[in-house]
C-alpha distance (Angstrom), angle and dihedral (degrees) to the residues before:
residue distance angle dihedral
M1 . . .
F2 3.77 . .
Y3 3.81 130.7 .
S4 3.75 123.7 -155.7
F5 3.82 119.8 -151.9
S6 3.78 125.2 -168.3
P7 3.77 114.4 -150.3
V8 3.84 112.6 -118.3
P9 3.79 122.3 -162.7
L10 3.81 112.8 -111.4
R11 3.83 95.0 -124.4
R12 3.79 92.5 52.2
N13 3.81 90.5 47.7
L14 3.80 91.4 52.9
R15 3.81 91.6 49.5
T16 3.79 90.0 51.0
R17 3.79 92.8 50.8
A18 3.79 91.9 47.2
G19 3.79 90.5 51.1
L20 3.78 92.0 50.1
A21 3.81 91.7 48.9
F22 3.81 91.8 49.7
G23 3.80 91.1 49.2
F24 3.78 90.5 50.5
V25 3.81 91.5 52.2
L26 3.81 91.2 50.1
S27 3.82 91.6 49.3
L28 3.81 91.4 49.0
A29 3.79 91.6 49.5
A30 3.80 91.5 50.1
L31 3.81 90.4 49.6
L32 3.80 92.1 52.0
I33 3.78 91.9 48.7
A34 3.80 92.1 49.4
A35 3.80 95.3 46.3
P36 3.84 97.4 85.6
A37 3.80 91.0 49.3
A38 3.80 90.7 49.2
R39 3.80 90.9 50.6
A40 3.78 90.2 49.8
Q41 3.81 91.3 49.8
F42 3.78 97.7 46.7
G43 3.81 99.5 31.4
G44 3.80 126.5 86.6
P45 3.80 120.9 -44.5
P46 3.80 117.7 -84.9
E47 3.78 119.6 -107.7
T48 3.80 112.2 -80.7
V49 3.79 116.8 -109.1
V50 3.80 102.8 -128.8
H51 3.81 113.3 -142.3
D52 3.81 99.4 172.1
P53 3.83 116.4 21.7
A54 3.82 95.5 176.8
A55 3.82 93.1 109.4
L56 3.80 95.0 44.5
K57 3.78 97.6 95.9
P58 3.81 136.1 97.2
P59 3.80 122.9 -103.7
P60 3.82 116.4 -82.6
G61 3.79 112.5 -71.7
V62 3.82 93.5 16.6
K63 3.80 122.8 113.7
V64 3.83 101.3 -164.1
A65 3.80 133.0 19.4
M66 3.81 141.6 159.9
I67 3.80 120.5 -121.3
E68 3.79 118.8 -164.8
F69 3.80 133.3 -176.7
Y70 3.80 107.7 -161.6
D71 3.79 144.9 169.2
L72 3.80 116.7 -142.7
E73 3.81 91.5 -142.7
C74 3.82 94.5 48.4
P75 3.85 111.8 111.3
D76 3.80 92.3 -153.5
C77 3.80 89.7 52.9
A78 3.80 89.5 52.0
A79 3.80 90.9 50.1
T80 3.81 92.0 48.7
N81 3.81 96.9 44.7
P82 3.84 96.9 81.4
V83 3.81 89.8 52.0
L84 3.81 91.3 53.3
M85 3.80 90.6 46.3
E86 3.78 90.0 52.5
A87 3.80 91.7 47.9
Q88 3.79 92.8 52.0
A89 3.80 91.5 47.6
K90 3.79 91.6 50.1
Y91 3.79 100.9 42.5
H92 3.83 101.3 26.7
I93 3.80 92.0 -139.7
P94 3.81 125.3 144.2
W95 3.80 117.1 -87.6
I96 3.79 108.8 -156.3
R97 3.80 110.6 -161.6
H98 3.81 121.9 -162.0
D99 3.79 126.3 -171.7
F100 3.80 115.6 -120.7
P101 3.83 105.3 166.2
L102 3.78 111.3 -172.1
P103 3.82 116.9 -131.9
F104 3.82 95.4 -127.6
H105 3.82 93.3 58.2
P106 3.83 107.7 88.7
W107 3.82 100.4 -154.3
S108 3.80 106.4 23.9
F109 3.81 95.5 94.2
Q110 3.81 93.0 51.3
A111 3.81 90.0 47.2
A112 3.80 88.9 54.2
V113 3.81 89.4 52.5
Y114 3.81 90.8 50.5
A115 3.80 89.9 50.3
R116 3.81 89.8 52.6
W117 3.81 89.3 52.0
F118 3.80 90.6 53.0
D119 3.83 88.3 48.4
T120 3.80 87.5 64.5
K121 3.80 89.8 59.7
G122 3.81 92.9 62.7
N123 3.81 129.8 -148.8
Q124 3.83 92.1 96.3
L125 3.79 88.5 -71.1
G126 3.80 92.1 142.0
N127 3.79 93.0 55.8
D128 3.79 90.7 44.0
Y129 3.81 87.6 55.3
R130 3.81 91.9 49.2
D131 3.80 90.7 50.8
A132 3.80 90.7 47.8
V133 3.80 92.5 50.4
F134 3.80 90.8 51.6
A135 3.81 91.5 47.8
N136 3.82 92.1 50.0
Q137 3.79 97.9 34.4
P138 3.84 96.3 119.3
S139 3.82 90.9 60.5
I140 3.82 93.7 51.3
E141 3.78 107.9 80.2
T142 3.80 104.1 147.5
R143 3.80 140.3 27.8
A144 3.82 87.3 -104.0
D145 3.82 89.7 55.7
L146 3.80 88.9 49.1
L147 3.80 92.0 51.9
T148 3.79 92.0 49.9
F149 3.80 91.5 48.3
T150 3.81 92.2 47.0
Q151 3.80 93.9 49.1
K152 3.79 90.3 51.1
F153 3.81 91.9 47.6
A154 3.80 90.5 50.6
Q155 3.81 92.6 50.7
Q156 3.80 91.5 48.1
H157 3.81 89.0 55.4
G158 3.78 97.6 45.2
Q159 3.80 96.3 -100.7
Q160 3.78 133.1 123.6
L161 3.79 112.9 -141.7
P162 3.82 106.9 -137.3
F163 3.78 122.5 -131.3
M164 3.82 88.9 -118.5
V165 3.78 107.2 39.8
D166 3.80 95.8 176.1
P167 3.81 107.8 18.9
Q168 3.82 95.1 164.9
G169 3.79 96.2 39.0
K170 3.81 94.0 -120.5
L171 3.80 94.3 130.3
A172 3.80 91.2 47.9
D173 3.80 88.7 51.5
E174 3.81 89.6 54.1
V175 3.81 90.4 52.4
K176 3.81 90.4 48.9
A177 3.81 90.3 48.8
D178 3.81 90.4 54.0
R179 3.80 90.9 49.8
A180 3.81 91.1 48.1
L181 3.81 89.1 51.0
G182 3.78 90.5 53.2
Q183 3.79 91.0 49.3
R184 3.81 91.2 51.5
I185 3.79 89.9 51.6
G186 3.80 92.0 47.9
V187 3.82 103.0 -104.5
D188 3.81 112.3 160.6
H189 3.82 103.4 158.7
T190 3.79 140.5 34.7
P191 2.87 136.1 -85.3
T192 3.80 97.4 29.1
I193 3.80 110.6 173.1
W194 3.78 132.1 -176.5
I195 3.78 133.8 -175.6
V196 3.80 104.6 -141.0
T197 3.79 126.2 -166.6
S198 3.78 142.7 -173.7
G199 3.80 124.1 -152.0
G200 3.78 131.9 -5.6
H201 3.79 123.1 62.2
A202 3.80 98.1 -56.6
P203 3.83 119.3 117.1
P204 3.83 110.1 -101.1
Y205 3.80 90.9 -118.0
E206 3.79 137.5 4.1
E207 3.79 125.8 -177.1
V208 3.79 119.9 -127.1
V209 3.80 99.7 -134.1
D210 3.81 94.6 155.2
R211 3.81 104.2 50.3
S212 3.80 91.3 -163.4
K213 3.82 87.8 68.9
L214 3.81 95.9 53.8
F215 3.81 96.2 106.0
Q216 3.79 91.8 43.6
M217 3.81 90.5 52.2
I218 3.80 92.5 49.1
D219 3.82 91.0 49.2
Q220 3.79 90.0 51.1
A221 3.80 93.0 46.4
L222 3.80 92.1 50.2
A223 3.81 91.0 48.7
E224 3.80 93.4 47.4
T225 3.80 93.7 49.6
R226 3.81 89.9 55.7
K227 3.82 92.6 59.8
């Protein structure tokens, strides 16, 4: 193996090294300047600008509740779902779930329709289906995968999924109504979660932007509504 070296004058070599060092400094400076913007872009979602807060309230007679707008194909929704389940089990407060299927997710709307069909069977079967979809989301890639999963879920729970789940489109209309509600409020990402209250000194609604603070926010809301 042979190596060939071309002699380079010392002055030229020094100029080259100086230029490279200066370029490195400029690149580093640009990276440091851009870092805050990158964190803002890839960090948590910004707080939702609420246009119409009329629906952001707990059910009648309830002091504190959770309201969520979700997409069954959304990975962040799937990651957040166990936290919301744990919060409901701990605090025994209502968890109001609204469909907000995003247009770039190919099977989320149909999954929402299936969930509505299971809602009609009672015994929390619709919410059990939603939780199951979130838990198995990585294995559901296509609408065909979703159908297979849904048929199996139905059989496991003593149900027979009909060939036409929503022949008149009523369940689809309910999903669209939920999405329209979210759009009126100002929802533009999923999951969007609020803690809503009635009475006391608590704010009527507060968005859970940092999911790690969910329990803290519920504790505070419960305390404030007792004042």
